[in-house]
MILOVO-963700 format. One record per atom (N, C-alpha, C, O): residue number from 1; residue in one letter; atom name; x, y, z. Coordinates in steps of 0.05 Angstrom, whole numbers, plus 32768, in hexadecimal, padded with zeros to 4 digits. Layout:
# MILOVO-963700
[NUM,"A","CA",[X,Y,Z]]
...
# end
This chain:
# MILOVO-963700
[1,"M","N",[8132,8104,7F53]]
[1,"M","CA",[8119,80F5,7F55]]
[1,"M","C",[8117,80E1,7F3E]]
[1,"M","O",[811D,80E8,7F27]]
[2,"N","N",[810F,80C9,7F44]]
[2,"N","CA",[810D,80B5,7F2F]]
[2,"N","C",[80F0,80B4,7F25]]
[2,"N","O",[80DE,80BF,7F31]]
[3,"N","N",[80EC,80A5,7F0F]]
[3,"N","CA",[80D1,80A4,7F03]]
[3,"N","C",[80C2,808B,7F0B]]
[3,"N","O",[80B0,8083,7EFC]]
[4,"R","N",[80C7,8080,7F22]]
[4,"R","CA",[80B8,8069,7F2B]]
[4,"R","C",[809D,8072,7F34]]
[4,"R","O",[809A,8088,7F41]]
[5,"S","N",[8088,8063,7F2F]]
[5,"S","CA",[806E,806A,7F37]]
[5,"S","C",[806A,8064,7F55]]
[5,"S","O",[8074,8050,7F5F]]
[6,"R","N",[805B,8075,7F62]]
[6,"R","CA",[8056,8072,7F7F]]
[6,"R","C",[8038,8071,7F84]]
[6,"R","O",[8029,8080,7F77]]
[7,"L","N",[802F,8061,7F96]]
[7,"L","CA",[8013,805E,7F9D]]
[7,"L","C",[8010,8060,7FBB]]
[7,"L","O",[8022,8058,7FCA]]
[8,"V","N",[7FF9,806A,7FC4]]
[8,"V","CA",[7FF3,806C,7FE1]]
[8,"V","C",[7FDB,805A,7FE6]]
[8,"V","O",[7FC7,805B,7FD8]]
[9,"G","N",[7FDE,8048,7FFA]]
[9,"G","CA",[7FC8,8036,8000]]
[9,"G","C",[7FC9,802D,801D]]
[9,"G","O",[7FDA,8035,802D]]
[10,"K","N",[7FB6,801B,8024]]
[10,"K","CA",[7FB3,8012,803F]]
[10,"K","C",[7FBB,7FF4,8040]]
[10,"K","O",[7FB5,7FE4,802F]]
[11,"V","N",[7FCA,7FED,8055]]
[11,"V","CA",[7FD3,7FD2,8059]]
[11,"V","C",[7FBC,7FC1,8062]]
[11,"V","O",[7FAF,7FC7,8076]]
[12,"T","N",[7FB6,7FAB,8053]]
[12,"T","CA",[7FA0,7F9A,805A]]
[12,"T","C",[7FA9,7F7F,8066]]
[12,"T","O",[7F9A,7F71,8073]]
[13,"S","N",[7FC3,7F78,8061]]
[13,"S","CA",[7FCD,7F5F,806C]]
[13,"S","C",[7FEB,7F61,806F]]
[13,"S","O",[7FF9,7F6C,805E]]
[14,"N","N",[7FF5,7F56,8086]]
[14,"N","CA",[8012,7F54,808A]]
[14,"N","C",[801A,7F39,8094]]
[14,"N","O",[802D,7F36,80A3]]
[15,"K","N",[800C,7F24,808C]]
[15,"K","CA",[8010,7F09,8096]]
[15,"K","C",[8027,7EFB,8088]]
[15,"K","O",[8030,7EE6,8092]]
[16,"M","N",[8031,7F05,8072]]
[16,"M","CA",[8047,7EF9,8064]]
[16,"M","C",[8061,7F04,806E]]
[16,"M","O",[8062,7F19,807A]]
[17,"T","N",[8077,7EF5,806A]]
[17,"T","CA",[8091,7EFE,8074]]
[17,"T","C",[809C,7F13,8061]]
[17,"T","O",[809F,7F0F,8049]]
[18,"K","N",[80A0,7F2B,806C]]
[18,"K","CA",[80AB,7F42,805E]]
[18,"K","C",[809A,7F4B,8046]]
[18,"K","O",[80A4,7F57,8033]]
[19,"T","N",[8081,7F45,8047]]
[19,"T","CA",[806E,7F4D,8031]]
[19,"T","C",[8054,7F57,803E]]
[19,"T","O",[804A,7F4B,8051]]
[20,"V","N",[804A,7F6D,8033]]
[20,"V","CA",[8030,7F77,803B]]
[20,"V","C",[801E,7F7A,8022]]
[20,"V","O",[8028,7F7E,800C]]
[21,"V","N",[8004,7F79,8027]]
[21,"V","CA",[7FF1,7F7D,8011]]
[21,"V","C",[7FE6,7F99,8015]]
[21,"V","O",[7FDB,7FA0,802A]]
[22,"V","N",[7FE8,7FAA,8001]]
[22,"V","CA",[7FDF,7FC6,8002]]
[22,"V","C",[7FC8,7FC9,7FEF]]
[22,"V","O",[7FCA,7FC2,7FD7]]
[23,"E","N",[7FB2,7FD4,7FF9]]
[23,"E","CA",[7F9B,7FDA,7FE8]]
[23,"E","C",[7F9A,7FF7,7FE1]]
[23,"E","O",[7F9A,8008,7FF3]]
[24,"V","N",[7F9A,7FFD,7FC7]]
[24,"V","CA",[7F9A,8018,7FBD]]
[24,"V","C",[7F7F,801E,7FB1]]
[24,"V","O",[7F75,800F,7F9F]]
[25,"F","N",[7F73,8034,7FBA]]
[25,"F","CA",[7F58,803C,7FB0]]
[25,"F","C",[7F5B,8052,7F9B]]
[25,"F","O",[7F6D,8062,7F9C]]
[26,"N","N",[7F49,8051,7F87]]
[26,"N","CA",[7F49,8064,7F72]]
[26,"N","C",[7F2D,806E,7F6E]]
[26,"N","O",[7F1A,805E,7F6C]]
[27,"V","N",[7F29,8088,7F6D]]
[27,"V","CA",[7F0F,8095,7F69]]
[27,"V","C",[7F11,80A7,7F51]]
[27,"V","O",[7F22,80B9,7F50]]
[28,"K","N",[7EFF,80A3,7F3D]]
[28,"K","CA",[7EFE,80B5,7F26]]
[28,"K","C",[7EE2,80B6,7F1B]]
[28,"K","O",[7ED2,80A4,7F20]]
[29,"R","N",[7EDD,80CA,7F0B]]
[29,"R","CA",[7EC3,80CD,7EFE]]
[29,"R","C",[7EC2,80BF,7EE3]]
[29,"R","O",[7ED6,80BE,7ED4]]
[30,"H","N",[7EAB,80B2,7EDD]]
[30,"H","CA",[7EA8,80A6,7EC3]]
[30,"H","C",[7EA7,80BC,7EAE]]
[30,"H","O",[7E9A,80D0,7EB2]]
[31,"P","N",[7EB6,80B8,7E98]]
[31,"P","CA",[7EB8,80CE,7E84]]
[31,"P","C",[7E9D,80D6,7E77]]
[31,"P","O",[7E99,80ED,7E71]]
[32,"L","N",[7E8C,80C3,7E73]]
[32,"L","CA",[7E72,80C9,7E65]]
[32,"L","C",[7E5C,80CF,7E79]]
[32,"L","O",[7E4D,80E2,7E76]]
[33,"Y","N",[7E58,80BE,7E8D]]
[33,"Y","CA",[7E41,80C0,7E9F]]
[33,"Y","C",[7E46,80D1,7EB7]]
[33,"Y","O",[7E32,80D9,7EC4]]
[34,"G","N",[7E5F,80D6,7EBE]]
[34,"G","CA",[7E64,80E8,7ED5]]
[34,"G","C",[7E62,80DB,7EF0]]
[34,"G","O",[7E66,80E8,7F04]]
[35,"K","N",[7E5B,80C1,7EF1]]
[35,"K","CA",[7E58,80B3,7F0A]]
[35,"K","C",[7E74,80AF,7F17]]
[35,"K","O",[7E87,80A9,7F08]]
[36,"V","N",[7E76,80B1,7F31]]
[36,"V","CA",[7E8F,80AC,7F3F]]
[36,"V","C",[7E93,808E,7F40]]
[36,"V","O",[7E83,807F,7F4B]]
[37,"V","N",[7EAA,8084,7F36]]
[37,"V","CA",[7EB0,8068,7F35]]
[37,"V","C",[7EC7,8063,7F48]]
[37,"V","O",[7EDC,806F,7F45]]
[38,"R","N",[7EC3,8051,7F5B]]
[38,"R","CA",[7ED8,804A,7F6E]]
[38,"R","C",[7EE3,802E,7F67]]
[38,"R","O",[7ED4,801C,7F60]]
[39,"S","N",[7EFE,802C,7F68]]
[39,"S","CA",[7F0A,8013,7F63]]
[39,"S","C",[7F22,800F,7F76]]
[39,"S","O",[7F2B,8023,7F81]]
[40,"S","N",[7F2A,7FF7,7F79]]
[40,"S","CA",[7F41,7FF2,7F8A]]
[40,"S","C",[7F52,7FDC,7F7E]]
[40,"S","O",[7F49,7FCB,7F6E]]
[41,"A","N",[7F6C,7FDC,7F85]]
[41,"A","CA",[7F7F,7FC8,7F7C]]
[41,"A","C",[7F90,7FC0,7F94]]
[41,"A","O",[7F96,7FD0,7FA5]]
[42,"R","N",[7F98,7FA6,7F95]]
[42,"R","CA",[7FA9,7F9D,7FAA]]
[42,"R","C",[7FC4,7F96,7F9F]]
[42,"R","O",[7FC7,7F88,7F8B]]
[43,"Y","N",[7FD9,7FA0,7FAD]]
[43,"Y","CA",[7FF4,7F9C,7FA5]]
[43,"Y","C",[8004,7F8E,7FBC]]
[43,"Y","O",[8000,7F95,7FD3]]
[44,"K","N",[8015,7F7C,7FB5]]
[44,"K","CA",[8027,7F70,7FC9]]
[44,"K","C",[8041,7F81,7FC8]]
[44,"K","O",[804D,7F85,7FB3]]
[45,"A","N",[8049,7F8A,7FE0]]
[45,"A","CA",[8060,7F9C,7FE2]]
[45,"A","C",[8074,7F90,7FF6]]
[45,"A","O",[806C,7F83,8009]]
[46,"H","N",[808D,7F95,7FF1]]
[46,"H","CA",[80A3,7F8B,8002]]
[46,"H","C",[80A7,7F9E,801A]]
[46,"H","O",[80A9,7FB6,8017]]
[47,"D","N",[80A7,7F92,8032]]
[47,"D","CA",[80AB,7FA1,804B]]
[47,"D","C",[80C3,7F94,8059]]
[47,"D","O",[80C0,7F82,8069]]
[48,"E","N",[80DB,7F9F,8053]]
[48,"E","CA",[80F3,7F92,805D]]
[48,"E","C",[80F5,7F91,807B]]
[48,"E","O",[80FE,7F7D,8087]]
[49,"K","N",[80EE,7FA7,8089]]
[49,"K","CA",[80F1,7FA8,80A6]]
[49,"K","C",[80D8,7F9F,80B6]]
[49,"K","O",[80D8,7F9F,80CE]]
[50,"K","N",[80C4,7F96,80A8]]
[50,"K","CA",[80AB,7F8D,80B4]]
[50,"K","C",[809E,7FA2,80C7]]
[50,"K","O",[8096,7F9C,80DD]]
[51,"E","N",[809D,7FBB,80BD]]
[51,"E","CA",[8093,7FD1,80CD]]
[51,"E","C",[8075,7FD6,80C9]]
[51,"E","O",[8068,7FE2,80DA]]
[52,"C","N",[806A,7FCC,80B3]]
[52,"C","CA",[804E,7FD2,80AC]]
[52,"C","C",[803B,7FC0,80BB]]
[52,"C","O",[8041,7FA8,80BF]]
[53,"H","N",[8024,7FCB,80C3]]
[53,"H","CA",[800F,7FBC,80D0]]
[53,"H","C",[7FF5,7FC1,80C1]]
[53,"H","O",[7FF3,7FD4,80B2]]
[54,"V","N",[7FE1,7FB0,80C6]]
[54,"V","CA",[7FC7,7FB3,80B9]]
[54,"V","C",[7FBB,7FCE,80C1]]
[54,"V","O",[7FB9,7FD4,80D8]]
[55,"G","N",[7FB2,7FDD,80AD]]
[55,"G","CA",[7FA5,7FF7,80B2]]
[55,"G","C",[7FB8,800E,80AD]]
[55,"G","O",[7FAE,8025,80AB]]
[56,"D","N",[7FD2,8009,80AA]]
[56,"D","CA",[7FE4,801F,80A4]]
[56,"D","C",[7FE0,802A,8088]]
[56,"D","O",[7FDA,801A,8076]]
[57,"V","N",[7FE4,8044,8085]]
[57,"V","CA",[7FE4,8050,806A]]
[57,"V","C",[8001,8053,8061]]
[57,"V","O",[8010,8060,806F]]
[58,"V","N",[8008,8047,804B]]
[58,"V","CA",[8024,8046,8042]]
[58,"V","C",[8026,8050,8025]]
[58,"V","O",[8013,8051,8016]]
[59,"E","N",[803E,8058,801E]]
[59,"E","CA",[8045,805F,8003]]
[59,"E","C",[8057,8049,7FF8]]
[59,"E","O",[806B,8042,8004]]
[60,"I","N",[804F,803E,7FE0]]
[60,"I","CA",[805F,8029,7FD4]]
[60,"I","C",[806A,8033,7FBA]]
[60,"I","O",[805E,8044,7FAD]]
[61,"V","N",[8081,8029,7FB2]]
[61,"V","CA",[808F,8031,7F9A]]
[61,"V","C",[8095,8018,7F8A]]
[61,"V","O",[809C,8003,7F95]]
[62,"E","N",[8092,801A,7F6F]]
[62,"E","CA",[8097,8003,7F5E]]
[62,"E","C",[80B5,7FFC,7F5E]]
[62,"E","O",[80C6,800E,7F61]]
[63,"S","N",[80BB,7FE3,7F5B]]
[63,"S","CA",[80D7,7FDA,7F5A]]
[63,"S","C",[80D9,7FC3,7F47]]
[63,"S","O",[80C6,7FBB,7F39]]
[64,"Q","N",[80F1,7FB8,7F45]]
[64,"Q","CA",[80F5,7FA0,7F35]]
[64,"Q","C",[80E6,7F89,7F41]]
[64,"Q","O",[80E1,7F89,7F5A]]
[65,"P","N",[80DF,7F74,7F32]]
[65,"P","CA",[80D1,7F5E,7F3E]]
[65,"P","C",[80E1,7F50,7F54]]
[65,"P","O",[80F8,7F48,7F50]]
[66,"L","N",[80D4,7F4D,7F6B]]
[66,"L","CA",[80E1,7F40,7F82]]
[66,"L","C",[80D8,7F23,7F85]]
[66,"L","O",[80E6,7F13,7F91]]
[67,"S","N",[80C0,7F1D,7F7B]]
[67,"S","CA",[80B6,7F02,7F7B]]
[67,"S","C",[80A1,7F00,7F65]]
[67,"S","O",[809F,7F12,7F54]]
[68,"K","N",[8091,7EEB,7F65]]
[68,"K","CA",[807E,7EE7,7F50]]
[68,"K","C",[8069,7EFE,7F4E]]
[68,"K","O",[8062,7F07,7F38]]
[69,"E","N",[8060,7F07,7F65]]
[69,"E","CA",[804B,7F1C,7F66]]
[69,"E","C",[8054,7F36,7F72]]
[69,"E","O",[8045,7F4A,7F72]]
[70,"K","N",[806C,7F37,7F7D]]
[70,"K","CA",[8075,7F4F,7F8C]]
[70,"K","C",[8086,7F61,7F7B]]
[70,"K","O",[809C,7F5A,7F73]]
[71,"R","N",[807B,7F79,7F74]]
[71,"R","CA",[8089,7F8D,7F64]]
[71,"R","C",[8089,7FA8,7F70]]
[71,"R","O",[808F,7FBC,7F63]]
[72,"W","N",[8083,7FAA,7F8A]]
[72,"W","CA",[8081,7FC4,7F98]]
[72,"W","C",[8091,7FC2,7FB2]]
[72,"W","O",[8094,7FAC,7FBD]]
[73,"V","N",[809B,7FD8,7FBC]]
[73,"V","CA",[80A9,7FDA,7FD5]]
[73,"V","C",[809D,7FF0,7FE6]]
[73,"V","O",[8097,8005,7FDB]]
[74,"V","N",[8099,7FEB,8000]]
[74,"V","CA",[808F,8000,8012]]
[74,"V","C",[80A4,8015,8015]]
[74,"V","O",[80BB,800F,801E]]
[75,"E","N",[809E,802E,800E]]
[75,"E","CA",[80B1,8043,8010]]
[75,"E","C",[80B0,8051,802B]]
[75,"E","O",[80C4,8056,8037]]
[76,"R","N",[8097,8057,8034]]
[76,"R","CA",[8095,8063,804E]]
[76,"R","C",[8079,805E,8059]]
[76,"R","O",[8066,8059,804A]]
[77,"I","N",[8076,8060,8073]]
[77,"I","CA",[805C,805E,8081]]
[77,"I","C",[8052,807A,8085]]
[77,"I","O",[805F,808A,8092]]
[78,"I","N",[803B,8081,807A]]
[78,"I","CA",[8030,809C,807C]]
[78,"I","C",[8022,809F,8097]]
[78,"I","O",[8029,80B2,80A6]]
[79,"T","N",[8010,808D,809D]]
[79,"T","CA",[8003,808E,80B7]]
[79,"T","C",[8000,8071,80C2]]
[79,"T","O",[7FFC,805F,80B2]]
[80,"Q","N",[8003,806F,80DC]]
[80,"Q","CA",[8001,8055,80E8]]
[80,"Q","C",[7FE4,8051,80F2]]
[80,"Q","O",[7FD7,8065,80FA]]
[81,"S","N",[7FDB,8039,80F3]]
[81,"S","CA",[7FC0,8033,80FD]]
[81,"S","C",[7FC0,8037,811B]]
[81,"S","O",[7FD5,8035,8128]]
[82,"V","N",[7FA9,803C,8127]]
[82,"V","CA",[7FA7,8041,8143]]
[82,"V","C",[7FAF,8028,8153]]
[82,"V","O",[7FBA,802B,8169]]
[83,"A","N",[7FA9,8010,8149]]
[83,"A","CA",[7FAF,7FF8,8158]]
[83,"A","C",[7FCD,7FF3,815A]]
[83,"A","O",[7FD5,7FE5,816D]]
[84,"T","N",[7FDD,7FFE,8148]]
[84,"T","CA",[7FFA,7FF8,8149]]
[84,"T","C",[800A,800D,8156]]
[84,"T","O",[8023,800A,8159]]
[85,"L","N",[7FFE,8024,815F]]
[85,"L","CA",[800D,8039,816C]]
[85,"L","C",[8016,802F,8188]]
[85,"L","O",[8007,8022,8195]]
[86,"P","N",[802E,8037,8190]]
[86,"P","CA",[8037,802E,81AB]]
[86,"P","C",[8027,803C,81C1]]
[86,"P","O",[801F,8053,81BF]]
[87,"V","N",[8021,802D,81D6]]
[87,"V","CA",[8011,8037,81EC]]
[87,"V","C",[8025,8043,8201]]
[87,"V","O",[8038,8036,8209]]
[88,"E","N",[801F,805C,8208]]
[88,"E","CA",[8030,806A,821C]]
[88,"E","C",[8026,8064,8238]]
[88,"E","O",[800E,8066,823D]]
[89,"A","N",[8038,805D,824A]]
[89,"A","CA",[8030,8057,8266]]
[89,"A","C",[802F,806F,8278]]
[89,"A","O",[8029,806D,828F]]
# end
């Protein structure tokens, strides 16, 4: 196992070629006041096979810089969105 950091998030955009935007949510308690603080961050991740669709939950892993803003690679799709599942006849 390597020490690359991994994040789990939801795909919010797949309009770029071989690139998806993944939104990662973080929930933690404020150390002094105890209030639950929610935050999110958006990462551009490389999707070589163009398998990800909007709404999919994916795991991304950090990598060497692939472009100006792209430093993550989609490792696996955890769950697919309902709109992208194949329809059985």
